[in-house]
C-alpha positions as CSV (number, residue, x, y, z in Angstrom):
1,M,4.3,-10.1,-54.4
2,F,6.7,-7.5,-53.3
3,D,8.0,-5.1,-55.9
4,K,11.7,-4.6,-56.5
5,F,12.1,-1.7,-54.2
6,T,10.4,-3.5,-51.3
7,R,12.5,-6.6,-51.8
8,R,15.7,-4.5,-51.8
9,K,14.5,-2.6,-48.6
10,Y,13.8,-5.8,-46.8
11,G,17.2,-7.2,-48.0
12,L,19.1,-4.2,-46.5
13,V,17.1,-4.6,-43.2
14,L,18.1,-8.2,-43.0
15,I,21.8,-7.4,-43.6
16,V,21.7,-4.7,-40.9
17,L,20.1,-7.1,-38.5
18,L,22.8,-9.7,-39.2
19,L,25.5,-7.1,-38.7
20,L,23.9,-6.0,-35.4
21,T,23.7,-9.6,-34.2
22,L,27.4,-10.2,-35.0
23,A,28.3,-6.9,-33.1
24,S,26.1,-7.9,-30.1
25,Q,27.9,-11.3,-30.0
26,V,31.3,-9.7,-30.0
27,Q,30.3,-7.3,-27.1
28,A,28.7,-10.1,-25.1
29,N,31.5,-12.6,-25.6
30,P,35.1,-11.3,-25.2
31,R,36.6,-14.6,-26.3
32,Y,34.8,-14.4,-29.7
33,A,36.9,-14.2,-32.9
34,S,36.2,-15.1,-36.6
35,I,37.6,-14.9,-40.0
36,V,36.4,-16.2,-43.5
37,I,38.6,-16.3,-46.5
38,N,38.1,-17.1,-50.2
39,A,40.2,-20.3,-50.4
40,D,41.1,-19.7,-54.0
41,T,42.2,-16.1,-53.8
42,G,43.0,-15.6,-50.1
43,V,40.8,-12.5,-50.0
44,V,39.2,-12.0,-46.6
45,L,35.3,-12.0,-46.8
46,H,34.8,-11.4,-43.1
47,E,36.9,-10.9,-40.0
48,S,36.2,-9.9,-36.4
49,N,39.0,-9.9,-33.8
50,A,40.9,-12.1,-36.3
51,D,44.3,-11.2,-34.9
52,A,43.4,-11.2,-31.2
53,S,45.2,-13.8,-29.0
54,R,43.0,-16.9,-28.4
55,Y,43.5,-20.4,-27.0
56,P,43.4,-22.9,-29.9
57,A,42.0,-25.9,-27.9
58,S,41.8,-29.0,-30.1
59,L,42.4,-26.9,-33.3
60,T,46.0,-27.6,-32.2
61,K,45.5,-31.1,-33.5
62,M,45.4,-29.7,-37.0
63,M,49.1,-28.9,-36.6
64,T,49.7,-32.3,-35.1
65,L,48.2,-33.8,-38.1
66,Y,50.2,-31.6,-40.5
67,M,53.4,-32.8,-38.8
68,L,52.2,-36.4,-39.1
69,F,51.3,-36.0,-42.8
70,E,54.7,-34.4,-43.4
71,A,56.6,-37.2,-41.7
72,M,54.6,-39.6,-44.0
73,K,55.5,-37.6,-47.1
74,Q,59.2,-37.6,-46.1
75,G,59.1,-41.4,-45.6
76,K,59.8,-41.5,-42.0
77,I,56.5,-43.4,-41.2
78,T,53.7,-45.0,-43.2
79,L,50.0,-45.6,-42.4
80,N,51.0,-49.1,-41.0
81,T,53.7,-47.7,-38.7
82,Q,53.1,-48.9,-35.1
83,M,53.7,-46.1,-32.6
84,P,54.3,-47.1,-29.0
85,V,52.1,-45.7,-26.1
86,S,54.0,-44.5,-23.1
87,A,52.7,-44.1,-19.6
88,Y,52.7,-40.4,-20.2
89,A,50.5,-40.6,-23.3
90,A,48.2,-43.1,-21.5
91,S,47.6,-40.7,-18.7
92,K,46.1,-37.9,-20.9
93,P,42.6,-37.0,-19.8
94,Q,39.3,-37.1,-21.9
95,T,38.6,-37.0,-24.5
96,N,40.7,-40.2,-25.4
97,I,40.4,-43.7,-26.7
98,G,41.7,-45.4,-23.5
99,L,45.1,-46.3,-24.7
100,R,47.3,-48.1,-22.2
101,A,51.0,-47.9,-21.5
102,G,52.8,-50.6,-23.6
103,D,50.1,-50.6,-26.3
104,Y,50.8,-49.7,-29.9
105,I,48.6,-47.8,-32.3
106,R,48.9,-47.6,-36.1
107,V,49.2,-44.3,-37.9
108,R,46.0,-45.2,-39.9
109,D,44.1,-45.5,-36.7
110,A,45.7,-42.4,-35.1
111,I,44.5,-40.1,-37.8
112,P,40.7,-40.6,-37.4
113,A,41.3,-40.8,-33.6
114,L,42.5,-37.2,-33.7
115,I,39.9,-36.0,-36.2
116,V,36.8,-37.8,-35.0
117,R,37.4,-38.5,-31.3
118,S,39.9,-35.5,-30.8
119,A,41.9,-38.1,-28.7
120,N,44.4,-36.4,-26.4
121,D,46.2,-39.7,-25.7
122,V,46.8,-40.3,-29.3
123,A,48.1,-36.7,-29.8
124,A,50.7,-37.4,-27.2
125,V,51.7,-40.7,-28.8
126,I,52.2,-38.9,-32.1
127,A,54.2,-36.1,-30.3
128,E,56.6,-38.6,-28.7
129,A,57.0,-40.6,-32.0
130,L,57.9,-37.6,-34.0
131,G,59.6,-35.4,-31.5
132,T,60.8,-37.7,-28.7
133,S,59.0,-35.7,-26.1
134,E,55.8,-33.6,-26.2
135,A,57.7,-30.5,-25.1
136,N,60.1,-30.8,-28.0
137,F,57.3,-31.5,-30.4
138,G,55.6,-28.3,-29.3
139,R,58.7,-26.5,-30.3
140,M,58.7,-28.2,-33.7
141,M,55.1,-27.3,-34.2
142,T,55.9,-23.7,-33.4
143,D,58.8,-23.6,-35.7
144,K,56.6,-24.9,-38.5
145,A,53.9,-22.3,-37.7
146,R,56.5,-19.5,-38.0
147,N,57.5,-20.9,-41.5
148,F,53.8,-20.6,-42.5
149,G,53.8,-16.9,-41.4
150,M,51.7,-17.8,-38.2
151,R,53.7,-15.3,-36.1
152,S,51.0,-15.1,-33.4
153,T,50.9,-18.8,-32.7
154,T,52.8,-20.8,-30.0
155,F,52.3,-24.5,-29.3
156,R,53.3,-26.1,-26.1
157,N,51.5,-29.5,-26.6
158,A,50.1,-31.7,-29.3
159,S,46.5,-31.8,-28.1
160,G,45.3,-28.4,-27.2
161,L,44.9,-29.2,-23.5
162,P,45.1,-26.1,-21.3
163,D,48.4,-24.3,-21.3
164,N,48.6,-20.5,-20.7
165,E,51.4,-20.2,-23.2
166,Q,49.6,-22.0,-26.0
167,K,48.0,-19.2,-28.1
168,T,47.0,-18.4,-31.6
169,T,44.6,-16.3,-33.6
170,A,41.7,-16.9,-36.0
171,R,43.8,-15.7,-38.9
172,D,46.6,-18.1,-38.0
173,M,44.2,-21.0,-37.8
174,A,42.9,-20.0,-41.3
175,T,46.4,-20.1,-42.7
176,L,46.9,-23.6,-41.2
177,S,43.7,-24.9,-42.6
178,V,44.8,-23.6,-46.1
179,R,48.1,-25.3,-45.7
180,L,46.6,-28.6,-44.7
181,M,44.4,-28.5,-47.8
182,K,47.0,-27.5,-50.3
183,D,50.0,-29.3,-49.0
184,F,48.3,-32.6,-48.4
185,P,45.2,-32.8,-50.7
186,Q,45.5,-36.6,-50.7
187,H,44.8,-36.6,-47.0
188,Y,42.1,-34.0,-46.8
189,H,39.4,-36.5,-47.0
190,Y,40.1,-37.7,-43.5
191,F,38.6,-34.4,-42.1
192,S,35.2,-35.3,-43.3
193,T,35.3,-38.7,-41.5
194,R,32.0,-38.9,-39.4
195,S,32.8,-42.0,-37.3
196,F,35.6,-44.6,-36.8
197,A,35.9,-47.9,-34.8
198,Y,38.8,-48.9,-32.6
199,K,39.0,-52.0,-30.6
200,G,35.3,-52.7,-30.9
201,I,34.1,-49.2,-29.9
202,T,32.6,-46.8,-32.5
203,Y,33.2,-43.1,-32.1
204,N,31.2,-40.5,-33.7
205,S,32.5,-37.1,-34.8
206,H,32.2,-34.0,-32.7
207,N,31.9,-32.0,-36.0
208,R,28.2,-32.0,-36.7
209,M,28.7,-29.3,-39.3
210,V,30.0,-31.9,-41.8
211,R,26.6,-33.6,-41.5
212,N,24.3,-30.7,-41.2
213,T,25.7,-27.7,-43.2
214,Q,25.6,-27.3,-46.9
215,G,29.0,-27.7,-48.5
216,V,31.0,-28.3,-45.3
217,D,33.5,-31.2,-45.9
218,G,36.2,-30.8,-43.0
219,L,38.3,-29.6,-40.7
220,K,38.2,-29.6,-36.9
221,T,36.4,-28.5,-33.6
222,G,37.9,-27.8,-30.2
223,F,36.9,-26.8,-26.7
224,I,38.5,-25.9,-23.4
225,R,36.9,-23.8,-20.8
226,A,39.4,-21.0,-21.5
227,S,38.8,-20.9,-25.2
228,G,35.0,-21.6,-25.5
229,F,33.9,-23.5,-28.5
230,N,36.1,-23.3,-31.6
231,V,35.8,-24.6,-35.2
232,A,37.8,-24.4,-38.4
233,T,35.7,-25.2,-41.4
234,S,36.1,-25.7,-45.1
235,A,33.0,-25.5,-47.3
236,K,32.5,-25.7,-51.1
237,R,29.4,-24.6,-53.0
238,G,29.6,-24.9,-56.8
239,D,33.1,-24.0,-57.8
240,R,33.7,-21.7,-54.8
241,R,35.4,-22.7,-51.6
242,V,35.8,-20.8,-48.3
243,I,37.9,-21.4,-45.2
244,A,36.2,-20.1,-42.0
245,V,37.3,-20.0,-38.3
246,V,35.1,-19.2,-35.3
247,M,36.6,-19.1,-31.8
248,G,35.0,-18.6,-28.4
249,G,31.5,-19.9,-29.0
250,Q,29.4,-20.0,-25.9
251,T,28.0,-23.5,-26.8
252,A,28.7,-25.9,-29.6
253,A,25.2,-25.3,-31.1
254,S,25.5,-21.5,-31.1
255,R,29.0,-21.8,-32.6
256,D,27.7,-24.0,-35.4
257,Q,24.7,-21.7,-36.1
258,H,27.0,-18.7,-36.2
259,M,29.4,-20.5,-38.6
260,A,26.5,-21.4,-40.9
261,Q,25.4,-17.8,-41.0
262,L,28.9,-16.7,-41.8
263,L,29.2,-19.2,-44.5
264,D,25.9,-18.3,-46.1
265,R,26.9,-14.7,-46.1
266,S,30.3,-15.2,-47.4
267,F,29.2,-17.3,-50.4
268,K,26.8,-14.5,-51.3
269,Q,29.6,-12.0,-50.9
270,F,31.8,-13.4,-53.7
271,S,32.3,-10.7,-56.4
272,T,34.0,-10.3,-59.7
273,T,36.6,-8.2,-57.9
274,Q,37.7,-11.0,-55.6
275,M,37.8,-13.4,-58.5
276,A,39.6,-11.1,-60.8
277,G,43.1,-12.4,-60.0
278,T,42.0,-16.1,-60.5
279,N,40.2,-15.3,-63.9
280,A,43.1,-13.1,-65.2
281,N,45.7,-15.7,-64.4
282,K,43.7,-18.3,-66.3
283,G,43.7,-16.0,-69.2
284,D,47.5,-15.9,-69.1
285,R,48.0,-19.6,-69.4
286,K,48.3,-19.2,-73.2
287,D,50.6,-16.8,-75.0
288,S,48.2,-14.5,-76.7
289,Q,50.6,-13.6,-79.5
290,H,52.1,-17.1,-80.2
291,G,49.3,-19.4,-79.1
292,N,51.8,-21.4,-76.9
293,P,51.1,-22.6,-73.4
294,T,53.1,-20.8,-70.9
295,S,54.7,-22.7,-68.1
296,L,52.5,-22.7,-65.0
297,I,54.3,-23.4,-61.7
298,T,52.2,-25.5,-59.6
299,T,53.0,-25.5,-55.9
300,E,51.8,-26.8,-52.6
301,A,52.3,-23.5,-50.9
302,P,49.2,-21.6,-49.7
303,I,47.6,-18.7,-51.1
304,P,48.3,-15.6,-48.9
305,V,45.4,-14.3,-46.8
306,V,45.0,-10.8,-48.1
307,K,42.5,-8.1,-47.2
308,P,40.6,-6.5,-50.1
309,N,41.0,-2.8,-50.7
310,N,43.0,-2.3,-47.4
311,I,46.3,-1.0,-48.7
312,V,47.9,1.6,-46.5
313,A,50.5,4.2,-47.4
314,G,54.1,3.7,-46.8
315,D,57.5,3.6,-48.2
316,G,57.2,-0.1,-49.2
317,P,55.4,-3.2,-48.1
318,D,56.5,-5.4,-45.3
319,P,56.7,-8.8,-47.0
320,A,55.8,-10.7,-43.8
321,A,52.6,-8.7,-43.6
322,I,51.2,-10.5,-46.7
323,L,50.5,-13.6,-44.6
324,R,49.0,-11.5,-41.9
325,G,46.6,-9.7,-44.5
326,E,48.4,-6.4,-44.5
327,L,50.0,-4.6,-47.5
328,S,51.8,-1.3,-47.9
329,V,51.8,0.6,-51.2
330,V,54.8,2.1,-52.8
331,T,55.3,5.9,-53.1
332,A,53.3,8.0,-55.5
333,A,56.5,8.5,-57.7
334,Q,56.5,4.9,-58.6
335,H,52.8,5.0,-59.9
336,Q,53.4,4.8,-63.6
337,P,53.0,1.4,-65.3
338,V,56.1,-0.3,-66.5
339,R,56.2,-1.9,-69.9
340,A,57.8,-5.3,-70.3
341,S,61.0,-5.8,-72.3
342,N,61.2,-7.7,-75.6
343,D,62.1,-11.4,-75.6
344,T,62.2,-11.8,-71.8
345,W,60.3,-13.9,-69.3
346,G,58.7,-12.9,-66.0
347,V,56.7,-14.1,-63.0
348,Q,53.1,-13.0,-62.6
349,I,51.9,-12.7,-59.0
350,G,48.4,-11.6,-59.5
351,S,45.9,-9.3,-61.2
352,Y,44.0,-6.5,-59.6
353,Y,41.5,-3.7,-60.3
354,E,43.8,-1.1,-58.5
355,H,47.2,-0.2,-59.9
356,D,48.7,0.6,-56.6
357,R,47.8,-2.8,-55.1
358,A,49.3,-4.6,-58.1
359,Q,52.6,-2.6,-57.7
360,A,52.7,-3.2,-54.1
361,Q,52.5,-7.0,-54.6
362,A,55.2,-7.0,-57.1
363,K,57.3,-4.7,-55.0
364,A,56.9,-7.2,-52.0
365,A,58.1,-10.1,-54.2
366,T,61.5,-8.3,-54.8
367,R,62.4,-8.9,-51.2
368,W,62.8,-12.6,-52.1
369,V,63.7,-12.7,-55.7
370,A,65.3,-10.4,-58.2
371,G,63.4,-8.8,-61.1
372,E,62.1,-5.5,-62.5
373,V,58.8,-4.5,-61.1
374,A,56.2,-4.3,-63.8
375,V,52.4,-3.4,-63.9
376,V,50.9,-4.5,-67.0
377,E,47.6,-3.0,-68.0
378,V,45.0,-5.2,-69.8
379,E,41.2,-5.2,-70.5
380,I,39.2,-8.4,-70.1
381,S,35.5,-8.5,-70.6
382,N,35.3,-4.7,-70.6
383,R,37.1,-4.5,-67.3
384,R,40.6,-2.9,-66.8
385,L,43.0,-5.1,-64.8
386,Y,46.6,-4.5,-63.6
387,R,48.9,-7.5,-63.6
388,A,51.6,-7.6,-61.0
389,R,54.8,-9.0,-62.5
390,L,58.6,-9.2,-62.1
391,I,60.2,-9.1,-65.6
392,G,63.6,-9.0,-67.3
393,L,64.3,-12.7,-66.5
394,Q,65.6,-15.7,-68.4
395,R,63.2,-18.6,-68.6
396,N,65.1,-20.7,-66.0
397,Q,65.4,-17.6,-63.7
398,A,61.7,-17.1,-64.0
399,H,61.1,-20.7,-63.0
400,N,63.5,-20.6,-60.1
401,A,61.9,-17.2,-58.9
402,C,58.4,-18.6,-59.0
403,Q,59.4,-21.6,-56.9
404,S,61.2,-19.3,-54.4
405,L,58.0,-17.1,-54.2
406,S,55.9,-20.2,-53.7
407,R,58.0,-21.3,-50.7
408,H,57.2,-17.8,-49.1
409,G,53.6,-18.2,-49.6
410,M,52.9,-16.2,-52.8
411,D,51.2,-18.0,-55.7
412,C,52.6,-17.1,-59.1
413,M,53.1,-18.4,-62.6
414,V,55.8,-18.0,-65.3
415,V,54.9,-15.9,-68.3
416,R,56.6,-14.5,-71.4
417,S,57.0,-10.8,-71.5
418,H,56.5,-8.8,-74.8
419,G,57.2,-5.3,-75.7
């Protein structure tokens, strides 16, 4: 048996070897990019070239599906809607399901055709059904991406077939993955579909990670020559979930192996610091003085992707940078905690171990809603936390403010402020 020191030494050696392996892969493969985030807090657990421009390939179909799910939610179509197949759509190359001009395909068949078969002809059918033309649908997809904060993404088609102007980043694909899960949880189960049958032919999923990797229960693979092998993955182990994206794999097998390594490492990397915001917010769901439940605003908006301990100095944060994983702190003169006023309501945006980070997050929120920036210091389980809040609001103002912040990608909840 190894003693504790020897086990620790070998553990450090393994970590160093893994980091060297990742570094060598980046150097050997200029198309490589990756990111892993904590799906509950948005904290980045790993990133490499996460903001470098890449071709999305069939990861594009995740946005096509988002647009389809949104049209269903708006009542424009249903699962039984029959979508016509044009000659243009029928002409799309492999992979496809052999649609012919004049055919019709139901929405309920189109969804697994995109996820399992990654059918390019079906993607074009959806584009024409929702956007009249695929070019117009590409513009609609790009506009939606901008609304999500995916500022580095441009879509030109619904399938991911080669187009020099269709670009994205690993970080943007992680943002899209989060939006799919949180905006349409009732449809997320489709992404774990392993096979489907259409007109007597059974198609098996390209996404072998759903079958072979612990905890993986969705999203999408993609490949074109210019991109290499891409995959967006969601995995849950216990009560923890991560979203991960790997782009530019040299083979499907090596991509999957690398993704599995990133998942294993990231699940081990979870720390109390990264869970602080979630745990602290849970503690706020009851008024500690009155014992009354506070109003928790639930929303379908995503949790921002935020880098841990990566706040840089500046006069004030750029709010758009929150979705890109960048924050700027306020000036040192604003460092003192602010105490909440009596008998007012507020909006809590998160809890942090660093005062400056909490104040930066609250300051960023003032770009969208009014309120007095407050940092409330508390101690939970012998740990000091700083809660980022906007205070001095009436109850209805706090509710409206939280809904507005949610639309801009900031999770929040309504709390009563006390002096």
